[in-house]
C-alpha positions as CSV (number, residue, x, y, z in Angstrom):
1,M,92.7,100.4,147.3
2,E,89.5,98.9,146.0
3,T,89.8,100.6,142.6
4,K,93.4,99.4,142.2
5,W,92.3,95.8,143.1
6,F,89.6,95.9,140.3
7,W,92.1,97.2,137.8
8,S,94.6,94.5,138.8
9,K,91.9,91.8,138.3
10,I,91.0,93.2,134.8
11,Q,94.7,93.4,133.8
12,D,95.2,89.8,135.0
13,E,92.3,88.7,132.8
14,F,93.9,90.3,129.7
15,R,97.4,89.1,130.4
16,G,96.3,85.6,130.7
17,G,94.2,85.7,127.6
18,K,91.3,84.4,129.6
19,I,88.9,87.2,128.9
20,N,85.3,86.5,130.1
21,L,83.0,89.2,128.8
22,E,80.4,89.0,131.5
23,K,83.0,88.9,134.3
24,T,84.9,91.8,132.8
25,Q,81.7,93.8,132.4
26,K,80.8,93.4,136.1
27,L,84.3,94.6,137.1
28,L,84.0,97.6,134.8
29,E,80.6,98.5,136.2
30,K,82.0,98.5,139.7
31,L,84.4,101.2,138.4
32,D,81.5,103.2,137.0
33,I,82.8,102.5,133.5
34,P,79.9,101.7,131.0
35,C,80.5,98.5,129.1
36,N,77.7,96.9,127.1
37,I,77.7,93.4,125.6
38,I,76.4,93.7,122.0
39,H,73.3,91.6,121.2
40,V,72.6,90.7,117.6
41,K,69.0,91.6,117.8
42,H,70.0,95.2,118.4
43,I,72.5,95.4,115.6
44,F,69.9,94.9,112.8
45,K,67.1,96.8,114.5
46,T,67.5,99.8,112.1
47,S,68.7,98.1,109.0
48,D,68.9,94.5,107.6
49,Y,72.1,95.3,105.8
50,P,75.6,94.0,106.9
51,V,77.7,95.5,109.6
52,V,81.4,95.7,109.3
53,L,83.2,95.3,112.6
54,S,86.6,96.9,112.3
55,L,89.0,95.7,114.9
56,E,91.7,97.9,116.5
57,N,93.8,94.9,117.3
58,H,96.8,95.2,119.7
59,C,96.3,91.8,121.4
60,S,98.7,88.9,121.7
61,P,98.0,85.7,119.8
62,S,96.5,84.0,122.9
63,Q,94.2,86.9,123.5
64,Q,93.2,87.0,119.8
65,E,92.1,83.4,120.1
66,V,89.9,84.3,123.0
67,M,88.6,87.3,120.9
68,A,87.7,85.0,118.0
69,D,85.9,82.7,120.4
70,N,84.0,85.6,121.9
71,L,83.0,86.9,118.5
72,Q,81.7,83.5,117.4
73,T,79.9,83.0,120.7
74,T,78.3,86.4,120.7
75,F,77.3,86.7,117.1
76,G,76.7,83.0,116.3
77,E,75.4,82.4,112.7
78,S,75.2,86.1,112.1
79,L,79.0,86.2,111.9
80,L,80.3,85.6,108.3
81,A,83.0,83.0,108.8
82,D,83.3,81.6,105.3
83,I,82.9,82.7,101.7
84,L,79.4,82.6,100.2
85,D,79.0,79.9,97.5
86,D,78.0,82.4,94.8
87,Y,80.9,84.8,95.6
88,P,84.2,82.8,95.7
89,D,86.1,85.4,93.7
90,K,84.2,88.7,93.9
91,L,82.6,90.9,96.5
92,P,79.0,90.1,97.3
93,S,76.3,92.8,97.3
94,P,74.9,94.2,100.5
95,E,71.7,92.4,99.6
96,A,73.5,89.0,99.6
97,L,75.0,89.9,103.1
98,K,71.8,90.8,104.9
99,F,71.9,90.1,108.6
100,K,75.6,89.3,108.5
101,I,78.5,90.8,110.5
102,L,81.9,91.1,108.8
103,V,85.1,91.2,110.7
104,K,87.7,93.7,109.3
105,N,91.3,92.9,110.4
106,K,94.6,91.6,109.1
107,K,94.6,88.2,107.6
108,I,97.0,85.3,107.0
109,G,97.0,83.6,103.6
110,T,94.2,83.6,101.0
111,L,90.4,83.0,101.1
112,K,90.9,79.7,99.3
113,E,93.2,78.5,102.0
114,T,90.8,79.6,104.7
115,H,87.9,77.9,102.9
116,E,89.9,74.6,102.5
117,R,90.9,74.7,106.2
118,K,87.3,75.2,107.3
119,G,86.1,72.4,105.1
120,S,88.5,69.9,106.6
121,D,88.7,68.3,110.0
122,K,92.1,69.9,110.6
123,H,91.0,71.8,113.7
124,E,89.7,68.7,115.4
125,D,92.3,66.1,114.4
126,N,95.5,68.2,114.7
127,Q,94.9,70.5,117.6
128,D,98.5,70.3,118.8
129,K,99.9,71.1,115.4
130,E,97.5,73.9,115.0
131,T,98.6,75.5,118.3
132,E,102.2,75.4,117.1
133,S,101.4,76.9,113.8
134,K,99.4,79.7,115.4
135,K,102.5,80.7,117.4
136,A,104.7,80.5,114.4
137,I,102.7,82.4,111.8
138,S,103.2,86.2,111.8
139,A,102.6,89.0,109.4
140,M,105.3,91.6,108.6
141,L,104.3,95.3,108.8
142,F,106.8,97.6,107.1
143,K,107.4,101.1,108.4
144,K,110.0,103.8,107.6
145,K,113.4,102.8,108.9
146,K,112.2,100.0,111.2
147,T,110.4,96.8,110.9
148,R,108.2,95.0,113.5
149,K,106.4,91.7,113.6
150,L,102.7,91.4,114.4
151,K,101.6,87.9,115.3
152,I,98.1,87.1,114.1
153,A,96.2,84.2,115.6
154,L,94.9,81.8,112.9
155,A,91.5,81.6,114.7
156,L,90.9,85.3,114.3
157,S,92.4,85.4,110.8
158,D,89.9,82.8,109.6
159,L,87.0,85.1,110.6
160,V,88.2,87.8,108.1
161,I,86.5,87.0,104.8
162,Y,85.6,89.9,102.5
163,T,87.1,92.7,104.6
164,K,90.8,92.0,104.9
165,A,92.7,95.2,106.0
166,E,95.6,95.8,103.6
167,K,98.0,98.7,103.6
168,F,97.7,101.1,100.6
169,R,100.9,101.6,98.7
170,S,100.0,103.0,95.3
171,F,97.3,102.7,92.6
172,Q,99.7,100.8,90.4
173,H,100.6,98.3,93.2
174,S,96.8,97.7,93.8
175,R,96.1,97.1,90.1
176,L,98.9,94.4,90.0
177,Y,98.7,92.7,93.3
178,Q,95.6,93.6,95.4
179,Q,93.0,90.9,95.8
180,F,89.3,91.6,95.6
181,N,88.7,91.1,99.3
182,E,91.4,93.5,100.4
183,N,90.4,96.9,101.7
184,N,92.5,100.0,102.1
185,S,92.4,102.8,104.6
186,I,93.9,106.1,103.5
187,G,94.4,109.2,105.6
188,E,92.5,112.3,104.6
189,T,95.7,114.3,103.7
190,R,97.1,111.7,101.4
191,A,93.6,111.0,99.9
192,R,93.0,114.7,99.2
193,K,96.4,114.9,97.4
194,L,95.6,111.8,95.3
195,S,92.1,113.1,94.5
196,K,93.7,116.1,92.9
197,L,96.7,114.6,91.2
198,K,95.3,111.2,90.2
199,V,91.6,111.5,90.3
200,Q,90.9,109.1,87.4
201,E,93.1,106.4,89.0
202,F,91.4,107.0,92.4
203,I,87.9,106.5,90.9
204,L,89.1,103.3,89.2
205,H,90.5,102.1,92.5
206,T,87.2,102.6,94.3
207,R,85.4,100.7,91.6
208,K,87.4,97.6,92.4
209,F,88.2,97.8,96.1
210,L,86.5,99.0,99.3
211,T,88.2,102.2,100.3
212,R,88.0,103.9,103.7
213,I,89.1,107.5,104.4
214,Y,89.9,108.5,108.0
215,P,90.7,111.8,109.7
216,K,94.3,112.8,110.0
217,A,96.1,112.2,113.3
218,T,96.5,116.0,114.1
219,R,92.8,116.4,114.7
220,A,93.3,116.0,118.4
221,D,90.1,118.0,119.0
222,S,88.1,115.3,117.1
223,S,87.2,117.9,114.4
224,N,86.0,116.6,111.0
225,F,86.8,117.2,107.3
226,N,84.2,117.7,104.6
227,P,83.2,114.1,103.4
228,Q,81.7,115.4,100.2
229,E,85.0,115.6,98.4
230,F,85.6,111.8,98.9
231,W,82.0,110.8,98.1
232,N,82.6,112.6,94.8
233,I,85.3,110.0,93.8
234,G,83.4,106.9,95.0
235,C,85.0,106.2,98.4
236,Q,82.7,103.7,100.1
237,M,83.6,104.4,103.8
238,V,84.3,108.0,104.8
239,A,85.0,107.9,108.6
240,L,84.0,110.9,110.7
241,N,84.2,111.7,114.4
242,F,80.5,111.2,115.2
243,Q,81.0,112.8,118.6
244,T,81.6,116.2,117.0
245,P,78.6,118.0,115.6
246,G,78.8,120.5,112.7
247,L,78.6,120.8,109.0
248,P,80.4,117.4,108.2
249,M,78.0,115.5,110.4
250,D,75.0,117.4,108.9
251,L,76.1,116.2,105.4
252,Q,76.7,112.7,106.7
253,N,73.2,112.5,108.2
254,G,71.6,114.1,105.1
255,K,73.5,111.8,102.7
256,F,72.2,108.7,104.2
257,L,68.6,109.7,104.3
258,D,68.5,108.2,100.9
259,N,67.5,104.5,100.5
260,G,65.4,104.6,103.6
261,A,68.2,105.6,105.9
262,S,69.5,101.9,105.6
263,G,73.1,102.9,105.8
264,Y,73.8,101.8,102.2
265,I,73.5,103.9,99.1
266,L,74.2,102.7,95.5
267,K,76.8,104.8,93.9
268,P,75.9,106.6,90.7
269,Q,76.4,104.8,87.5
270,F,79.3,107.0,86.4
271,L,81.2,106.0,89.6
272,R,80.6,102.2,88.9
273,D,81.0,102.0,85.1
274,A,84.6,101.0,84.1
275,K,84.2,102.9,80.8
276,S,83.2,106.1,82.5
277,N,85.7,109.1,82.3
278,F,84.0,111.0,85.1
279,N,86.1,113.7,86.8
280,P,84.4,115.7,89.5
281,N,86.9,118.5,89.1
282,K,86.2,118.9,85.3
283,I,82.6,118.3,84.3
284,T,82.4,118.2,80.5
285,D,79.5,116.1,79.3
286,S,76.6,116.8,81.7
287,D,72.8,117.1,81.7
288,P,72.3,119.9,84.3
289,T,69.3,120.1,86.5
290,T,67.6,123.5,87.1
291,L,66.4,123.6,90.7
292,T,63.9,126.2,91.8
293,I,63.1,126.7,95.5
294,R,60.5,129.2,96.7
295,L,61.1,129.8,100.4
296,I,57.7,130.8,101.6
297,S,57.7,131.0,105.4
298,G,58.9,129.6,108.8
299,I,57.0,128.0,111.6
300,Q,58.0,128.4,115.2
301,L,61.7,128.7,114.5
302,P,63.9,127.6,117.5
303,L,65.6,130.1,119.8
304,N,68.4,129.6,122.3
305,N,66.8,132.4,124.4
306,A,63.4,131.0,125.2
307,S,62.2,134.2,126.8
308,S,61.7,136.0,123.5
309,N,60.7,135.2,119.9
310,K,62.0,138.6,118.6
311,A,64.8,137.2,116.5
312,D,66.1,138.6,113.2
313,T,65.8,135.4,111.1
314,S,67.2,134.5,107.7
315,V,67.7,131.3,105.8
316,I,70.7,130.1,103.8
317,I,70.2,127.5,101.1
318,E,73.5,125.7,100.3
319,V,74.4,123.2,97.6
320,F,77.1,120.6,98.2
321,G,78.4,118.3,95.5
322,V,81.1,118.6,92.8
323,P,83.1,121.8,92.9
324,N,81.2,123.4,90.1
325,D,77.9,122.9,91.9
326,Q,78.9,124.2,95.3
327,T,77.1,127.5,96.0
328,K,74.7,129.2,98.4
329,Q,72.0,131.9,98.4
330,Q,70.4,133.7,101.3
331,T,67.1,135.3,102.1
332,R,66.6,138.8,103.4
333,V,66.4,139.2,107.2
334,I,63.0,139.2,108.9
335,K,63.2,141.5,111.9
336,K,61.9,140.4,115.3
337,N,59.9,137.4,114.2
338,A,60.8,133.9,114.8
339,F,57.3,132.6,115.3
340,S,56.0,133.0,111.7
341,P,58.5,134.8,109.5
342,R,57.5,135.1,105.9
343,W,60.0,135.5,103.1
344,N,58.3,134.4,99.9
345,E,61.6,134.5,97.9
346,T,62.5,132.3,95.0
347,F,66.0,130.9,94.3
348,T,67.3,129.1,91.2
349,F,70.3,126.7,91.1
350,I,72.0,125.1,88.0
351,I,73.3,121.7,89.2
352,H,75.5,119.7,86.8
353,V,75.8,116.5,88.8
354,P,72.5,116.1,90.6
355,E,73.3,112.5,91.7
356,L,76.0,113.8,94.1
357,A,74.2,117.0,95.2
358,L,73.0,117.7,98.7
359,I,70.8,120.7,99.6
360,R,71.2,122.2,103.1
361,F,68.8,124.7,104.7
362,V,70.3,126.7,107.5
363,V,68.3,129.1,109.7
364,E,70.2,131.9,111.5
365,N,69.5,134.7,113.9
366,Q,71.4,137.8,112.6
367,G,73.7,139.3,115.2
368,L,75.6,142.5,114.4
369,I,78.1,142.3,117.3
370,T,78.4,138.6,118.2
371,G,77.9,137.3,114.7
372,N,75.0,135.2,113.3
373,E,73.6,132.6,115.7
374,F,72.8,129.1,114.3
375,L,69.2,128.1,115.0
376,G,68.6,124.9,113.0
377,Q,69.3,123.1,109.8
378,Y,68.2,120.3,107.5
379,T,70.2,118.5,104.8
380,I,68.8,116.2,102.1
381,P,70.0,114.7,98.8
382,L,68.6,116.7,95.8
383,L,67.1,113.5,94.2
384,C,65.2,112.8,97.4
385,M,63.4,116.1,97.2
386,N,59.8,115.7,96.0
387,K,58.3,118.5,93.8
388,G,55.5,120.7,95.1
389,Y,54.7,122.3,98.4
390,R,56.9,120.8,101.1
391,R,57.6,121.1,104.8
392,V,61.2,121.1,105.9
393,P,61.8,119.9,109.5
394,L,64.7,121.5,111.4
395,F,67.4,119.8,113.5
396,S,69.7,121.2,116.2
397,R,73.5,121.4,115.9
398,M,73.6,118.1,117.8
399,G,71.3,116.4,115.3
400,E,68.2,116.4,117.5
401,S,64.7,117.2,116.1
402,L,63.4,120.7,116.8
403,E,59.7,119.9,116.2
404,P,57.5,121.7,115.4
405,A,60.0,124.1,114.0
406,S,60.1,123.9,110.2
407,L,60.2,125.8,106.9
408,F,57.5,125.9,104.2
409,I,58.8,125.7,100.7
410,Y,57.8,125.0,97.1
411,V,60.2,122.8,95.0
412,W,60.5,122.4,91.3
413,Y,63.3,121.0,89.1
414,V,63.7,120.4,85.4
415,Q,66.4,118.2,83.7
C-alpha cells in the first residue's frame, strides 16, 4: 500500500505539471530508485567543453514549462539560452562554448525570432497573451499513413539554440532547406545504406550539419554496431549503448583518448574541406604510413583463474580505419606463462589513412575446446602513438584498468 501511495504522489506531480525536483527525488529514494540532481560543478569536472543535453520529450506543454524552469534554475548561467554575438548565423566552435550546456529538442520558429523575443519585454508585459500562444503553438510531425500533433511549450523551445532536432528527409532536402542550427539523427541501418550509395553526399552533409547516428530499434539486447564506419564519413555523434562492453566500446574509449580525453576531436582536414573528394571506400590519392611494432614481452598478464598463471598467451594487433586499412596480425602462443611471456616478434602495417586509424592490442588465452579467452585489451589512435620503447596498459572487458598488467613494445612509423 505504501509503495502505491508513493507512486500515486509522483504521478499527481507529473499530471499537474508541478514537478519539484527535490520533492520528487525524496519520493523516489523511498522507493529505492536512485535519482540524482545534476550539479554544474560535476558536469565540467572532466572537460571544459560544452555538454549537449538531448531531451526525450513526451511531456505536455504545462510540464514542459516546468521542465524549462527547472533547467534554468539548475544550470543557471551555464545554460546557453541565446545566440552568441559572434555566431548569429553559423555554428560556434567548442572553444567558444566552453562551460556551456546546450539543449537539444524540437523548436518553434527561427533563432532570429527567439533572439528578438528574448531581447524584448514581451514575457513580462504580456504574460496572458504568451500563455495563450503557448497553448496554440504546435509542431506537426509527419509519419507514414498518420499524422499527430506535438505541442511544444514556447519556454522550452526558446532554450534550444544551436542544437535544434530536425527530422532527416534526404540530402537534397537538407541542402535546400535545412538551417545551420538544425541537427539530424539517422538510424544505423539507413545511415549504413546511405554511406554506401551516397558517400560523397553524406560527407558533404556532415561538413555542414551536426549528424547523430543511433542504434537500430531491433537491438533489444542493447548490443552495439561498429562506430568506425560512421567516423570515417565525418559523423559528429555516434551513439552507443554504453552499458554494453565489447569491441565497439573499446573503439569508442580509444578514439577519445586523443585531445586529452576531452570528449571533442577535430575531424581530419579532408572531412572538413569542401573541396575534398575523400571517399573512405575508394582511397586514390594517399600518402601511406608504414607502421612497425615489435611486440617484446608481457608483464603480469591478467587471468580469470587467479589460482594459476599457466596460461597459453598470445597477442592480436588489429587496425581499424577505412576498409583498406582494416587488418590484424597475431603472435605465436607462449605456453604456460602469463607472468612474463616473451614474444619478440615484429609486425608491419601499411596504413593509407592514418588520421582515422585505431590500433588495438588484444591479449588472449588459447583454449582448444572452449575457444580463446579474452584477457585484456588496449586501443589507441595511431597518431597518438609515440615512437620508441613503450608500455601498453591493459583494460578489462568492462573498461577497468588491469594494472600492473601491460605489454612492452617498440614502435616506429614512417610516412
